[in-house]
C-alpha positions as CSV (number, residue, x, y, z in Angstrom):
1,M,42.8,5.3,-49.7
2,L,42.5,1.5,-49.4
3,S,42.1,-0.6,-52.5
4,D,39.0,-2.7,-52.9
5,K,41.1,-5.9,-52.7
6,L,42.7,-4.8,-49.4
7,K,39.3,-3.7,-48.0
8,N,37.9,-7.2,-48.7
9,Y,40.9,-8.9,-47.1
10,L,40.4,-6.8,-44.0
11,H,36.7,-7.5,-44.1
12,L,37.5,-11.2,-44.2
13,H,39.8,-11.1,-41.2
14,F,37.2,-9.1,-39.3
15,L,34.7,-11.9,-40.0
16,V,37.2,-14.5,-38.8
17,F,37.8,-12.4,-35.6
18,I,34.0,-12.3,-35.1
19,A,33.8,-16.0,-35.4
20,G,36.5,-16.5,-32.8
21,F,34.9,-13.9,-30.5
22,T,31.6,-15.9,-30.5
23,A,33.2,-18.3,-28.0
24,I,34.3,-15.4,-25.8
25,L,30.7,-14.2,-25.7
26,G,29.6,-17.7,-24.8
27,E,31.9,-17.5,-21.8
28,L,30.7,-14.0,-20.8
29,I,26.9,-14.7,-21.1
30,T,25.7,-16.3,-17.8
31,I,22.6,-18.1,-19.0
32,T,22.7,-21.7,-20.0
33,A,23.1,-23.1,-23.6
34,V,19.4,-23.7,-24.6
35,P,18.0,-20.3,-23.6
36,L,21.1,-18.6,-25.0
37,V,20.7,-20.1,-28.4
38,W,16.9,-19.2,-28.4
39,F,17.7,-15.6,-27.7
40,R,20.5,-15.6,-30.3
41,M,18.3,-17.1,-33.0
42,A,15.2,-15.1,-32.1
43,I,17.0,-11.7,-32.2
44,A,18.9,-12.6,-35.4
45,L,15.7,-13.8,-37.0
46,I,14.1,-10.3,-36.4
47,L,17.2,-8.6,-37.8
48,I,17.4,-10.9,-40.9
49,G,13.7,-10.5,-41.5
50,L,14.1,-6.7,-41.5
51,Y,17.0,-6.9,-43.8
52,A,15.0,-9.3,-46.1
53,L,12.2,-6.7,-46.2
54,L,14.5,-3.8,-46.9
55,S,16.5,-5.6,-49.6
56,R,13.3,-7.2,-51.1
57,A,14.8,-10.6,-50.9
58,K,13.0,-13.5,-52.6
59,L,11.4,-15.5,-49.7
60,K,8.8,-17.4,-51.6
61,L,9.9,-21.0,-51.9
62,S,8.4,-24.4,-52.6
63,L,7.2,-26.5,-49.6
64,S,10.0,-29.1,-50.3
65,A,12.6,-26.4,-50.2
66,I,11.2,-25.0,-46.9
67,I,11.3,-28.4,-45.3
68,R,14.9,-28.9,-46.3
69,L,15.9,-25.5,-44.9
70,A,13.9,-26.2,-41.8
71,F,15.9,-29.4,-41.2
72,A,19.1,-27.4,-41.6
73,G,17.8,-24.9,-39.1
74,L,17.3,-27.8,-36.6
75,I,20.9,-28.9,-37.2
76,I,22.4,-25.4,-36.7
77,A,20.3,-24.9,-33.5
78,L,21.7,-28.2,-32.1
79,H,25.2,-27.2,-33.2
80,W,25.0,-24.0,-31.3
81,I,23.5,-25.6,-28.2
82,T,26.3,-28.2,-28.0
83,F,28.9,-25.5,-28.7
84,F,27.8,-23.3,-25.8
85,A,27.2,-26.3,-23.6
86,A,30.8,-27.4,-24.2
87,I,32.0,-23.9,-23.1
88,D,29.8,-24.2,-20.0
89,V,31.2,-27.6,-18.8
90,S,34.8,-27.0,-19.9
91,N,36.3,-23.7,-21.4
92,V,36.8,-21.8,-24.6
93,S,40.2,-23.5,-25.4
94,I,38.8,-27.1,-25.2
95,T,35.7,-26.2,-27.1
96,L,37.5,-24.5,-30.0
97,A,40.2,-27.2,-30.2
98,M,37.5,-29.9,-30.5
99,F,35.5,-27.6,-33.0
100,S,38.6,-27.8,-35.3
101,T,37.8,-31.5,-35.9
102,G,35.0,-30.3,-38.1
103,A,37.4,-30.4,-41.1
104,F,37.7,-34.2,-40.6
105,F,33.9,-34.7,-40.4
106,A,33.4,-32.6,-43.5
107,S,35.8,-34.8,-45.4
108,L,33.5,-37.8,-44.6
109,I,30.2,-36.0,-45.2
110,E,31.1,-34.2,-48.4
111,P,31.6,-37.4,-50.5
112,L,28.1,-38.6,-49.5
113,I,26.4,-35.3,-50.4
114,Y,28.5,-34.5,-53.5
115,K,28.9,-38.1,-54.6
116,R,32.7,-38.1,-54.9
117,G,35.3,-40.5,-53.6
118,I,37.3,-40.0,-50.4
119,I,40.7,-38.5,-51.1
120,W,43.7,-40.4,-49.7
121,Y,45.1,-37.7,-47.6
122,E,41.7,-37.2,-45.9
123,I,42.1,-40.6,-44.3
124,L,45.6,-39.7,-43.1
125,F,44.4,-36.4,-41.7
126,G,41.5,-38.1,-40.0
127,I,44.0,-40.4,-38.2
128,L,46.1,-37.4,-37.2
129,V,43.0,-35.6,-35.9
130,I,42.1,-38.6,-33.8
131,I,45.6,-38.7,-32.4
132,G,45.4,-35.0,-31.5
133,V,42.1,-35.5,-29.7
134,S,43.5,-38.5,-27.9
135,I,46.5,-36.4,-26.6
136,I,44.2,-33.7,-25.4
137,T,41.8,-36.2,-23.8
138,Q,44.5,-38.0,-21.9
139,S,45.9,-34.8,-20.4
140,E,42.5,-33.0,-19.8
141,L,40.2,-35.9,-18.7
142,K,38.4,-33.6,-16.3
143,Y,37.0,-31.8,-19.4
144,L,35.7,-35.1,-21.0
145,N,32.1,-33.8,-21.2
146,G,33.3,-30.7,-22.9
147,I,35.4,-32.7,-25.3
148,V,32.4,-34.9,-26.3
149,L,30.1,-31.9,-26.7
150,G,32.8,-30.0,-28.7
151,I,33.2,-32.9,-31.1
152,S,29.4,-33.3,-31.4
153,S,29.2,-29.6,-32.2
154,A,31.9,-29.9,-34.9
155,F,30.1,-32.8,-36.5
156,L,26.8,-30.9,-36.6
157,S,28.5,-27.8,-37.9
158,S,30.1,-29.8,-40.8
159,L,26.8,-31.4,-41.6
160,F,25.1,-28.0,-41.7
161,A,27.9,-26.6,-43.8
162,V,27.7,-29.2,-46.5
163,M,23.9,-28.8,-46.6
164,N,24.2,-25.1,-46.8
165,G,26.8,-25.4,-49.6
166,K,24.1,-27.1,-51.7
167,F,21.5,-24.5,-50.8
168,L,23.7,-21.6,-51.8
169,E,23.7,-23.0,-55.3
170,R,20.0,-22.1,-55.6
171,Y,19.1,-19.6,-52.9
172,S,20.5,-16.4,-51.4
173,A,22.1,-16.3,-48.0
174,T,19.3,-14.1,-46.7
175,T,16.6,-16.5,-47.8
176,I,18.4,-19.5,-46.4
177,S,19.1,-17.8,-43.1
178,F,15.5,-16.6,-42.8
179,Y,13.9,-20.1,-43.0
180,E,16.7,-21.8,-41.0
181,F,16.3,-19.4,-38.2
182,I,12.5,-19.7,-38.1
183,S,13.0,-23.5,-37.8
184,G,15.6,-23.2,-35.1
185,V,13.5,-20.8,-33.0
186,S,10.5,-23.0,-33.4
187,F,12.3,-26.1,-32.4
188,I,13.9,-24.6,-29.3
189,S,10.6,-22.9,-28.3
190,L,8.9,-26.3,-28.4
191,F,11.8,-27.8,-26.4
192,L,11.6,-25.1,-23.8
193,I,7.8,-25.5,-23.4
194,I,8.0,-29.3,-23.0
195,F,11.1,-29.8,-20.9
196,Y,11.5,-26.4,-19.2
197,D,9.2,-23.9,-17.6
198,G,8.4,-22.4,-21.0
199,F,8.5,-18.6,-21.4
200,S,7.8,-17.5,-17.9
201,V,8.6,-14.0,-16.7
202,D,11.8,-15.3,-15.1
203,F,12.9,-16.5,-18.6
204,F,13.2,-12.9,-19.8
205,K,14.6,-11.6,-16.5
206,Q,18.3,-11.5,-17.7
207,T,20.9,-9.0,-16.6
208,A,21.5,-5.9,-18.7
209,M,25.0,-7.2,-19.5
210,D,23.6,-10.5,-20.7
211,Y,21.2,-8.7,-23.0
212,T,24.0,-6.6,-24.3
213,Y,26.2,-9.6,-25.1
214,L,23.2,-11.5,-26.6
215,F,22.5,-8.6,-28.9
216,I,26.1,-8.4,-30.1
217,L,26.1,-12.2,-30.6
218,A,22.8,-12.1,-32.5
219,S,23.5,-9.0,-34.6
220,V,27.2,-8.8,-35.3
221,C,28.2,-12.5,-34.9
222,T,25.1,-14.0,-36.5
223,A,22.9,-11.9,-38.8
224,Y,25.8,-9.7,-40.1
225,A,28.3,-12.6,-40.3
226,F,26.0,-14.9,-42.1
227,I,25.3,-12.4,-44.9
228,A,28.7,-10.8,-45.1
229,S,30.6,-14.1,-45.5
230,V,28.7,-14.7,-48.7
231,Y,29.5,-11.2,-49.9
232,V,33.2,-11.7,-49.3
233,M,33.2,-14.9,-51.3
234,R,32.5,-12.9,-54.4
235,Y,35.7,-11.0,-54.3
236,I,38.3,-13.3,-52.6
237,S,39.5,-16.7,-53.9
238,P,38.2,-19.9,-52.2
239,Y,41.8,-20.7,-51.3
240,T,42.3,-17.5,-49.3
241,V,38.9,-17.6,-47.6
242,V,39.1,-21.2,-46.4
243,L,42.7,-20.8,-45.1
244,T,41.7,-17.6,-43.3
245,Y,38.6,-19.1,-41.7
246,N,40.7,-22.0,-40.5
247,L,42.5,-19.5,-38.2
248,E,39.2,-19.0,-36.2
249,P,40.1,-21.4,-33.4
250,I,43.6,-19.9,-33.1
251,Y,42.1,-16.4,-32.8
252,G,39.5,-17.6,-30.2
253,I,42.0,-19.5,-28.1
254,V,44.5,-16.5,-28.0
255,L,41.6,-14.2,-27.1
256,A,40.5,-16.6,-24.3
257,I,44.0,-16.9,-22.9
258,I,44.3,-13.0,-22.8
259,L,40.8,-12.5,-21.3
260,F,40.5,-15.5,-19.0
261,P,44.1,-16.4,-18.1
262,E,43.2,-18.5,-15.0
263,K,40.4,-20.6,-16.5
264,E,42.1,-21.1,-19.9
265,K,45.4,-22.3,-18.4
266,M,46.0,-25.7,-19.9
267,S,48.7,-28.5,-19.9
268,M,51.4,-28.6,-22.5
269,N,49.8,-31.8,-23.9
270,F,46.7,-29.8,-24.7
271,Y,48.7,-27.4,-26.8
272,Y,50.6,-30.3,-28.5
273,G,47.3,-31.9,-29.4
274,A,45.6,-28.6,-30.4
275,A,48.6,-27.7,-32.6
276,M,48.4,-31.1,-34.4
277,I,44.6,-30.6,-35.1
278,L,45.0,-27.0,-36.2
279,G,48.0,-27.9,-38.4
280,V,46.0,-30.6,-40.1
281,V,43.1,-28.2,-40.7
282,L,45.4,-25.7,-42.3
283,L,47.2,-28.3,-44.5
284,N,43.8,-29.7,-45.5
285,G,42.8,-26.2,-46.6
286,I,46.0,-25.8,-48.7
287,L,45.6,-29.2,-50.4
288,K,41.9,-29.0,-51.0
289,N,42.0,-25.7,-52.6
290,R,45.1,-26.1,-54.8
291,G,44.1,-25.6,-58.4
292,R,40.6,-24.6,-57.7
293,S,39.2,-21.9,-59.9
294,K,38.4,-18.6,-58.3
295,K,35.0,-18.8,-59.8
296,E,34.2,-22.1,-58.2
297,P,31.6,-21.8,-55.4
298,L,33.1,-22.1,-51.9
299,N,30.8,-24.5,-50.1
300,S,33.2,-25.0,-47.1
301,I,33.1,-21.3,-46.1
302,T,29.8,-22.0,-44.4
303,K,31.3,-24.6,-42.2
304,K,32.4,-22.0,-39.6
305,N,29.0,-21.3,-38.1
306,T,29.9,-20.3,-34.6
């Protein structure tokens, strides 16, 4: 019989695996980034709405709160679009390596939101991250568009994470997700109507496998992961949760190499640069969480939104 503590540790690692597997699904799904994110958010919205109904979650909020959540929904939609677009124009390894730069962006955004000073080692880590990205860019120049999109996705993810950290102080994960996903679906729907063919019959003519992967992405990797990550935070220390989630790019890259060995074959400089970035991310997690109380809210858990 597993202890409750061990069950929560296993649950946490399962959530990190899910986060890493999101990029794999992005590679497997054949539709482009914008429709992909629409399907993901629309299906997840239905599932979260059903969960909110069954759990009797409090959904009544003030207009100002709804507007703030709606803006966050726009940010997460743009994050996912740039994330999957990066996979389309490069590969999983490039995208996840660039996504790791989110820790650097968070160190710049958090002081503005939480009104604190920049910590000295954050500047050093920022320089090391830039060096790591430079090493990768020089050796993988053919993936420049993917690198730019991946870094953009990391910035948007960090912005969303810091915003969500503030929201979690007042609202439940279910309530936050519900309004953010309504906003995201509405924004992408408007974008599709204006710049694409809208919602024609062809838009919904996807293969059975694409719909299968989309449902897994929306249900397991989105609706379930959003809610379960908050649940885990109640039982495991911030130190452990942050460090474990920082393993997401490693899990994803390893999975990509196993599943797509030809497409994910990279130069040695890529691995040097990626190792430098990931090492900085892990060290940042260790230093940032040293001495934190187990009861302190873990805002940075939400930064992994893939």
